[in-house]
LUMTORGU-483668 format. One record per residue (C-alpha): x, y, z; residue in one letter. Coordinates in steps of 0.5 Angstrom, whole numbers, padded with zeros to 4 digits, always signed. Layout:
N
XYZa...
***
This chain:
268
-0049-0004+0154m-0044-0003+0148a-0049+0002+0145k-0049+0005+0152q-0042+0006+0153q-0041+0008+0146a-0046+0014+0146a-0043+0016+0153a-0036+0016+0149g-0033+0011+0154n-0029+0008+0148v-0022+0008+0145t-0021+0008+0137v-0014+0005+0135a-0010+0010+0132n-0008+0008+0125r-0005+0014+0122h+0002+0011+0120s-0002+0006+0116e-0006+0010+0112f+0000+0015+0111d+0004+0010+0109s-0001+0007+0104r-0002+0014+0101y+0005+0016+0100r+0007+0009+0097f+0002+0010+0092f+0004+0017+0091r+0011+0015+0090d+0009+0009+0085l+0005+0015+0081a+0011+0019+0081d+0016+0014+0078r+0011+0012+0073s+0010+0019+0070y+0017+0020+0070r+0018+0014+0066t+0013+0016+0061a+0017+0022+0060e+0024+0019+0059r+0026+0017+0051k+0026+0009+0051p+0033+0007+0049r+0034+0005+0042a+0035-0002+0040k+0041-0003+0035p+0038-0004+0028a+0038-0011+0025k+0035-0009+0018a+0038-0005+0012k+0039+0002+0013p+0034+0004+0008d+0028+0000+0011s+0022+0003+0014l+0020-0003+0018s+0025-0002+0024p+0023+0005+0024v+0016+0004+0025l+0018-0002+0030a+0022+0003+0034e+0016+0008+0034f+0011+0003+0036a+0016+0000+0042r+0017+0007+0044g+0009+0009+0044w+0007+0003+0048n+0012+0004+0053q+0010+0011+0054t+0003+0009+0054m+0004+0003+0059r+0007+0008+0064a+0002+0013+0063r-0003+0008+0065t+0000+0005+0071q+0001+0013+0073g-0007+0013+0072f-0008+0007+0076y-0003+0009+0082h-0005+0016+0082s-0013+0014+0083t-0010+0009+0089a-0007+0015+0092m-0013+0019+0092v-0017+0014+0095d-0012+0013+0100a-0011+0020+0102y-0019+0021+0103f-0018+0015+0107s-0013+0018+0111r-0016+0024+0112l-0023+0021+0115e-0019+0017+0120h-0015+0023+0122n-0022+0027+0123l-0024+0021+0127v-0018+0022+0132l-0018+0030+0132l-0025+0029+0134r-0022+0027+0141a-0016+0031+0141f-0019+0037+0139s-0021+0038+0146g-0028+0039+0144k-0034+0036+0149p-0038+0031+0146l-0046+0031+0148l-0049+0024+0150e-0050+0020+0143g-0046+0025+0139e-0040+0021+0138l-0044+0015+0134t-0047+0021+0130a-0041+0024+0128y-0038+0017+0126l-0044+0016+0121s-0043+0023+0118k-0039+0024+0111l-0032+0026+0111w-0034+0034+0109d-0039+0034+0115e-0034+0031+0120k-0029+0037+0117l-0034+0042+0118k-0035+0040+0125a-0028+0041+0127l-0025+0047+0122v-0028+0053+0119d-0029+0052+0112v-0032+0059+0110d-0025+0062+0112e-0022+0064+0106p-0016+0060+0105a-0019+0054+0108m-0025+0055+0103q-0021+0055+0097k-0018+0048+0100l-0024+0045+0102y-0027+0047+0095s-0021+0044+0091d-0021+0037+0096l-0029+0037+0094k-0027+0037+0086r-0022+0032+0087i-0027+0027+0091k-0032+0028+0086e-0028+0028+0079r-0023+0023+0081v-0024+0019+0087r-0032+0018+0087n-0032+0015+0080p-0027+0010+0081f-0029+0008+0088a-0037+0007+0086h-0036+0003+0079g-0035+0009+0074g-0042+0013+0077v-0041+0020+0076e-0045+0025+0080n-0047+0030+0075d-0049+0024+0070g-0043+0023+0066g-0044+0016+0066s-0051+0016+0063l-0051+0017+0055f-0058+0020+0053v-0061+0018+0047h-0062+0024+0043i-0067+0023+0036p-0063+0023+0030t-0056+0025+0034v-0055+0019+0038g-0052+0017+0045a-0049+0023+0048l-0047+0024+0056p-0052+0027+0060a-0046+0032+0063n-0045+0034+0055f-0044+0041+0057t-0039+0040+0062q-0036+0034+0059i-0029+0038+0060r-0029+0037+0067n-0031+0029+0067s-0025+0024+0069v-0027+0021+0062r-0025+0027+0058f-0018+0025+0056n-0016+0018+0053f-0012+0017+0060i-0017+0019+0065p-0011+0022+0070v-0005+0025+0067e+0001+0027+0070k-0001+0034+0071d-0008+0032+0074d-0003+0028+0079h+0001+0034+0080g-0005+0038+0082a-0008+0033+0086a-0001+0033+0090c-0001+0040+0091a-0008+0041+0094v-0006+0035+0099f+0000+0038+0101d-0003+0045+0102e-0009+0042+0106f-0004+0038+0110d+0000+0044+0112e-0006+0048+0113a-0009+0043+0118m-0002+0042+0121r-0001+0049+0123n-0008+0051+0124g-0012+0051+0130p-0011+0044+0131l-0004+0044+0130s-0003+0041+0138s-0008+0036+0137a-0004+0033+0131h+0002+0032+0136d-0002+0026+0139f-0004+0023+0132i+0003+0023+0130e+0005+0020+0136a+0000+0014+0135s-0004+0016+0141v-0010+0012+0141d-0016+0017+0143p-0021+0016+0149v-0027+0020+0148y-0030+0020+0155s-0031+0027+0158a-0025+0027+0163d-0020+0025+0157q-0023+0030+0152i-0022+0035+0158a-0015+0033+0159l-0013+0033+0151y-0016+0040+0151k-0011+0042+0157r-0005+0039+0154l-0007+0043+0147c-0007+0049+0151e-0001+0048+0154g+0006+0048+0152t+0010+0043+0147t+0014+0041+0152q+0008+0039+0157e+0005+0035+0151r+0012+0031+0149k+0012+0029+0157e+0005+0027+0157w+0006+0023+0150i+0012+0020+0153m+0009+0017+0159h+0003+0015+0155w+0007+0011+0150s+0011+0008+0156y+0005+0005+0159e+0002+0003+0153q+0008-0001+0152d+0008-0004+0158r+0000-0006+0157h+0002-0009+0150d+0008-0013+0153n+0004-0015+0159m+0009-0012+0163d+0006-0012+0170y
***
């Protein structure tokens, strides 16, 4: 019966946008702080040796180097966690938008949609061939393949970068040798401040495009924490509301929130 109900769209998905968004922004803030710390010059400690001694100079240099490398490494850890959190939030939002967009669902289409990859979900809702969106889509895929996937899948790179091919008389070379500059392992610190900043810029631009594009009205429901229902009548309702005025959506959301609070508190 559960499978039949799911196939018919008679299901609700919990809207956890705020949770995924908070996780994303938590790691983004930590990464920003770490990279800023790495750029700050360490406070000099009072010299305890003779002025002409080289040891305190070397010790101070080593201390500053260690502090910088530690902060850069922490920035890398936080930034990769941020990227992973962003794509988790994106995929969750795409599931919510499948209902809120108002696009009708065929029998069994919901379960098929849920099994798709993130980019297939996106293509079902957005025209990624539109010039501006095409560039953003390409940038997202690059970040996903270069940063997220290798660290989320045990270091495996899609282009063979995790494989070292044995070349006679030469040695072991990465399979993606001709494209090694694109590998996340090209630098000593895999994700540096500039990489982090570039990823954040892409994420911000894509979020703005989604929020202000054809699905703008549907995002009102996401940000209001409305739990979507995927039945035909509810999707038709979301479509009418998205085509209506902002005030009409606000009033409906207020009523939905009131009824949901009554349900949560068992105030009958």
